[in-house]
C-alpha positions in Angstrom: 115.8 100.2 164.5 118.1 97.5 165.8 115.3 96.1 167.9 113.0 95.9 164.9 115.7 94.2 162.8 116.2 91.7 165.7 112.5 91.0 165.9 112.3 90.3 162.2 115.5 88.2 162.1 115.7 84.4 161.9 116.4 82.4 165.0 115.0 82.1 168.5 114.9 85.9 169.1 113.3 86.8 165.8 110.1 86.1 164.0 111.4 86.1 160.5 111.2 82.4 160.0 107.7 82.2 161.5 106.5 85.0 159.2 107.9 83.2 156.1 106.3 79.9 157.1 103.0 81.7 157.7 103.2 83.4 154.3 103.8 80.1 152.6 100.8 78.5 154.4 98.7 81.5 153.3 99.6 81.3 149.6 99.5 77.5 149.8 96.0 77.6 151.1 94.8 80.0 148.4 96.4 77.9 145.7 94.9 74.7 147.0 91.4 76.3 147.3 91.4 77.9 143.9 90.9 74.7 141.7 88.3 73.3 144.1 86.3 76.5 144.3 86.4 77.2 140.5 85.5 73.7 139.5 82.6 73.6 142.0 81.5 77.0 140.8 81.5 75.8 137.2 79.3 72.9 138.1 76.9 75.2 139.9 76.8 77.5 136.9 76.0 74.6 134.6 73.3 73.5 137.0 71.9 77.1 136.9 71.7 77.0 133.1 70.3 73.4 133.0 66.9 72.8 131.6 66.1 70.9 134.8 64.1 73.0 137.3 65.5 71.0 140.2 69.1 71.7 139.1 68.3 75.4 138.8 66.7 75.5 142.3 69.6 73.7 143.8 72.0 76.1 142.2 70.0 79.1 143.3 69.8 77.9 146.9 73.5 77.2 147.0 74.6 80.6 145.7 72.0 82.4 147.9 73.2 80.6 151.0 77.0 80.9 150.6 76.9 84.4 149.2 74.6 85.5 152.1 76.3 83.8 155.0 79.5 85.5 156.3 82.7 83.7 155.4 83.7 83.4 159.0 80.5 81.7 159.9 80.9 79.2 157.0 84.4 78.5 158.3 83.1 77.7 161.8 80.3 75.5 160.5 82.8 73.5 158.4 85.5 73.2 161.0 83.3 72.6 164.1 79.9 71.4 162.7 81.3 69.1 160.0 83.9 67.7 162.3 81.2 66.8 164.9 79.1 65.2 162.2 82.1 63.2 160.9 83.0 62.1 164.4 79.5 60.7 165.0 79.6 58.9 161.7 83.1 57.6 162.5 81.8 56.1 165.8 78.6 54.9 164.2 80.6 52.9 161.6 82.6 51.4 164.5 86.0 52.7 163.9 88.2 53.1 167.0 89.4 56.5 168.2 88.0 59.8 167.0 88.0 61.7 163.7 89.8 65.1 163.6 89.6 67.5 160.7 92.8 69.3 159.8 92.4 73.1 160.0 94.1 73.5 156.6 91.5 71.1 155.0 88.7 72.8 156.8 89.8 76.2 155.6 90.2 74.9 152.0 86.7 73.5 152.1 85.0 76.5 153.6 86.8 79.1 151.4 86.2 76.8 148.4 82.5 76.7 149.0 82.3 80.5 149.2 84.5 80.9 146.2 82.3 78.5 144.2 79.2 80.6 145.0 80.8 83.8 143.7 82.6 82.3 140.8 79.5 80.6 139.6 78.0 84.0 138.8 81.2 84.7 136.7 80.8 81.4 134.9 77.1 82.0 134.2 77.9 85.4 132.7 80.7 83.9 130.5 78.5 81.0 129.4 75.8 83.5 128.4 78.4 85.5 126.4 79.2 82.5 124.1 76.9 82.6 121.0 74.5 79.6 120.6 75.9 79.2 117.1 79.1 77.8 118.6 77.3 74.8 119.9 75.2 74.4 116.8 78.3 74.5 114.6 80.0 71.9 116.8 76.9 69.6 116.6 76.9 70.0 112.8 80.5 68.8 112.8 79.5 65.7 114.6 81.0 66.5 118.0 79.4 65.1 121.1 78.2 67.4 123.9 81.3 66.5 125.9 83.6 67.2 123.0 81.8 70.4 122.2 82.3 71.7 125.8 85.9 70.6 126.0 87.1 71.7 122.6 84.8 74.6 121.7 83.1 76.1 124.7 85.7 75.8 127.5 88.6 77.7 125.7 86.3 80.6 125.0 84.7 80.4 128.4 88.1 80.8 130.1 88.9 83.8 128.1 85.7 85.6 128.9 85.6 84.6 132.6 89.2 85.3 133.3 88.9 88.9 134.5 86.1 88.0 136.9 87.8 85.0 138.2 90.9 87.1 138.7 88.9 89.3 141.0 87.7 86.2 142.9 91.3 85.2 143.4 92.2 88.5 144.8 89.4 88.3 147.3 90.3 84.7 148.2 93.9 85.9 149.0 92.5 88.2 151.7 89.9 85.8 153.0 92.6 83.3 153.9 93.3 85.4 156.9 90.1 84.1 158.4 91.7 80.7 159.0 93.8 82.2 161.8 90.6 81.9 164.0 90.8 78.1 163.8 94.5 78.0 164.9 96.0 77.5 161.4 99.5 79.2 161.6 99.0 81.3 158.5 100.5 84.8 158.1 97.8 86.6 160.1 98.0 84.1 162.9 101.8 84.5 163.2 101.6 88.3 163.0 99.0 88.4 165.8 101.0 86.0 168.0 104.1 88.1 167.5 102.2 91.2 168.4 101.0 89.5 171.7 104.5 88.5 172.6 106.4 91.6 171.7 103.7 94.3 172.0 104.7 95.7 168.5 101.4 95.7 166.6 102.5 98.3 163.9 105.6 96.4 163.1 104.1 92.9 162.6 100.8 93.9 161.2 102.7 96.3 158.9 104.9 93.5 157.7 101.9 91.2 157.2 100.2 94.0 155.2 103.3 94.3 153.0 103.4 90.6 152.3 99.7 90.6 151.4 100.4 93.5 149.1 103.3 91.6 147.5 101.0 88.7 146.8 98.5 91.0 145.3 101.0 92.7 143.0 102.5 89.4 141.8 98.9 88.1 141.2 98.0 91.2 139.2 101.1 90.7 137.0 100.3 87.0 136.4 96.7 87.7 135.7 97.6 90.5 133.2 99.9 88.0 131.4 97.2 85.3 131.4 94.6 87.8 130.0 97.0 89.0 127.3 97.7 85.4 126.3 94.0 84.4 126.3 93.1 87.4 124.1 95.6 86.7 121.4 94.0 86.8 118.0 90.9 88.5 119.3 89.9 92.1 118.4 87.7 94.4 120.5 85.1 96.1 118.4 84.8 99.8 118.7 
């Protein structure tokens, strides 16, 4: 027991500080990815419901690709493939040196693209659940399309989509562990490195599991509060 406490302590002989830093990077990556993925997913959903056939096709191809390709492969394509493309563009423009993509940014982009593909389906379902009369009533009041979406549709949209988007968030929390493969020192990366050094897999992977569970429990509580707040004034019909 003393050995385990020493390994989890702060300082040169323990891994406590590294685990805390890794946990902060994990939750920071998830929080940074969320608005990017949800906003892009909403744009994809609007394109899917657009009267334009081209927009619908683009949205269909996007969701099909990023829902079908493994998340790890998407991460590799963004981190290695996009970086190579940007380096070539960097040299073609004539800038000195080379372009290097930060692993945190690469992880945010890759996970955000995947999140957008899945959240777009949630957005589409929520948009379909809003009665057409809401838009017609707003138009009768003289509201523009932008004002109608911002003042009438969006508040209802968030209420309907929130449960599904909460599930997307929970999945995103777990998918952040993939960034350990591109050398980002997140929680999973630190736990694996500690295991290699100390040969204590159950200890460090168990601690990592506990931290992920803590994130999930806190997220569940926050989501429940948000759903309760969003549903104020609404009654569910029997």
